[in-house]
Residue, then its C-alpha position, 0 to 999 in steps of 0.5 A: m874351757h869345756m874340757y877343763i870343766r869336764k875334768i873338774i866334774l869328772f873328779c868330783i864323781l870320782l872322789f865321791t864314788t871313792l870316798i863311799f867305797t873306802a868308807e864301806a872298806q874301812n867299816k870292815k877292817e879295823i885300822n891300826k891306831p899305833w898310839e894304842h901301844g902307848k905314847l911315843q918315846i925315845s928307845e933306850n939305845k937313843r936311835y929309834l922311836i917306840h911306844e910305851d909298851g915297847t912296840p917299835f914305830f917306823w916313821l913313814g911320812d908324806t909331805g902334805w905341806l898345804l893340806p890344811k890350806r887347799l883341801d876341804q873335808d872330802e878331799a882331806a878325808y880321801y887324801l888321809s885314806k889313800a896315804h893310810n892305804a899306801g902305808y903312811n903313818v905320818v903326814q907333815i903339814q904346814t900349820t900356817n905358812a903366812v899370817p894369816t893363812m886363808n884355807s878352802y873355806g875362805q877362813y883365816s888362820m890368824p884374823d886378829g893376829f897372834n890373839f886367839k881369844n875369840i878364835n872360836q866363832k859360834g856358827v862359823y866353821g873356822y880355820w882351826d875348826h878345819m885343823d881339828y877335822i883334819i887331825k881327827r880324820a888322821e887319827q881315824q886312819g892311824i896317822y900322826v900329824a907332824m905339825v910344822c907350826i909356822w913356816g920359817s919364811v914367815v919368821r924370817s921376814g919378821q912377822m912373828s916375835v918372841d912374845d907372838a911366838k909364846k902366845y901362839g905356842t900356848f894356843l897350839g899346846e892347849r888346843y892339841k895336848d889330848s890329841p894322841n896323833i900329834i908330833w910337833v915340828i918347830g922351824g919349817d925349812t929354815y936355818a936352825d942357827r937363825n932366829q933361835e930366840i923365837w924358835e925357843a919361845l915357841a917350842q918352850s910355850i908348847r912344851k909348857a902346855d903339852r908334855n904329852h908329844l914329841m918335838t923336833f925341828h925342820p931345817f933348810g935344805r941341805t942342813s941338819s937340826a943336830t948341827h945346832l939344836n941337838d943339845k936343846e932340851w925340848m928336841d926329842f929327835n932330829m931331822y935333816q933336809s937333804g933337798h932337791r939338788r943333784y951332785g955338783q948343782k949349787r946355783g940359786d941355792g943361797s948359803y951352802t953348808i956341805e962338801g961339794n959334790t956330795e949333794e945326793d949323799n943323804w946318808r952322810y947327815v945320818e952318820e954325822a949325827l950318830a957320831m955325836d956324844n948326845l945321841k938322838p934319833i934322826l930321819d930325812a924329813e924332806p929329801s928330793y920329791e918325785g916329779i920336781p925338777q932337779g935343783l927345784h927352781n928351773p922347770a927345765e931340768p930333769l925330774w926326780t923319779a921313783d927310782d931317786v926316791r927309793r934311793y934316798a929312803y934306803w940310803s937314809v934308813f940303812a945308814g941309821s935313820f928311824g924312819h923316812t919321809y916321802g915327798h911328791n911335787n904335786i901332792m905336797q902343794f895338792a896341785k889341782p884344777g883351779t890352783g897354780g902349780a909351783y916348781g913346774a907341777d901341772p895341776i891339769e895333767k897330773p892333780w894331786y889325786i892322780a899323783m897319788k898313783d905314782d910309783g914312788f908314793n906306793q913303793m914306800k911301804y916295802l921299806k917299812n915292811l922290810i925293817l919291821t920284819f926283823p928285831y927293831s931296836e938292836r938294828v945298826p948301820d954296819q958299812s964293815v959288812i961290805a968286803g973290799m972297796n965300796g962304790n961311789r955315788y950311785d955305786r955306794l952299797i949301804a948295809t944295816r944289821g941286827d945280831d942275826y941278820l943283815l940287809v944291803y941295799n944296792y942301787t946299781n946292781k953292781p956285783m958285791s962281796i959281803d962279809l956274812t960273818k958279821i951276824s951269827g950262825d954258821k950258815k946263812q939263808a939269803w934272799w933278794y928283796n925288790p924295793k919296787n914291788g916288794h917281791l922276795s926271791y930265795i937265793g939258797e944257803y951259804d957258808n959263814q964267809i965272805t961271799p960274792f953276790a950278783f943279782d941276774g939283771a941289768y946294771g945301772n941306776g934304779n936297778d936296785q935290790v936289797l940283799i937279805a941274809i939271815d942266821a940259818t937257825k932263825n925263822y924271820l923268813l921262809p924260803d917259800w915266801k914271795q912277799l913280806p907280811v904287811k906291817e901296820 
């Protein structure tokens, strides 16, 4: 018990000190506010998000699901500051995960059901006042809040009717229509083809009150919103949830909608969505979390690692996603002393504020830096860049390119042959890029032909590298660079 109390006291001291330091540092450095480039909209080619002035937006999200429920003001400010520093520009939250939800201040989200007439009580820092604070604090950090309006299990259990959804959607839309950093997320870990009348009512009521923000749907594991909702007028872009299963792992998963032994191939969802006639942008909004058991429910299973979350991120983005959402078991539920830890999370040994030091959480920014280094909207997935036979499962190479550059992600460091004729230029310059630390290594100049490449390192899972090849007449990179410029 004494050790438990000591850990809580030490955390409070650490948090207070860090908050002061962070505030002082940010006073010296202006934080980029992406919406200053105008509202988010869909690019002309229907593949990406851009701002009104044409500035590209690469979605780098974190799943901060229980942020409104479990964190107080100081904790929320600390989390959002650290997320910004790690390169994240979106945080996905469960706006409410029960009817009602109680937050850390003991305030309920829906004390009078779906009647919001008297939701603001004078002299009371209520649930929605705290939500306002979180959204405003995220705005100060240049972070969008992707608000999953209500968790899918609440709707599946019959706790929100069509009429309730209309009232709730109107309340949300009216309250947050003028906040610059909102993205609406209908659904919430649920099947897109069920309870559609309720989700439709929620989406349409929000859209009626608020036409300033984009909207999407967060689906159940191993499903994509594109399958059933792609043609909905209110669906601006698609999400898929590749989920937490490893290859061949099905037990306890309920209805299974994908081909067996493809569970980790999240690139398949992207290929399917981008082949549709009514093209819309897509991203993996919930892949396997760092530090969560494989298969989710059994803590005795191996945990997904930083290597795995990198693979999911690069596979999805190189296959054509417009961004990516990372997740960590201990962060998404904000496990800490005094709270329970679901899915095997240990709130004592690794509370959320310690988990934010983990490798995967801090490696995602290298993907954003890489993608934003090159012309953005012209980028397409192109597996024809891979010459000869590609590998299966972890050996699969994923290639993406623009007109004058190409990128190939190699998770296991297997030898590969790359068709350099797929981009412009009689000569090509090439680099290795390390997804673990962002280190850049110049390889040399090559003729315009099919060329073998092999990084000087071990073979096996987690020995990942990205091959960069560029038309030698372009100057996106310089041979003496050791890192890429940081991209906001």
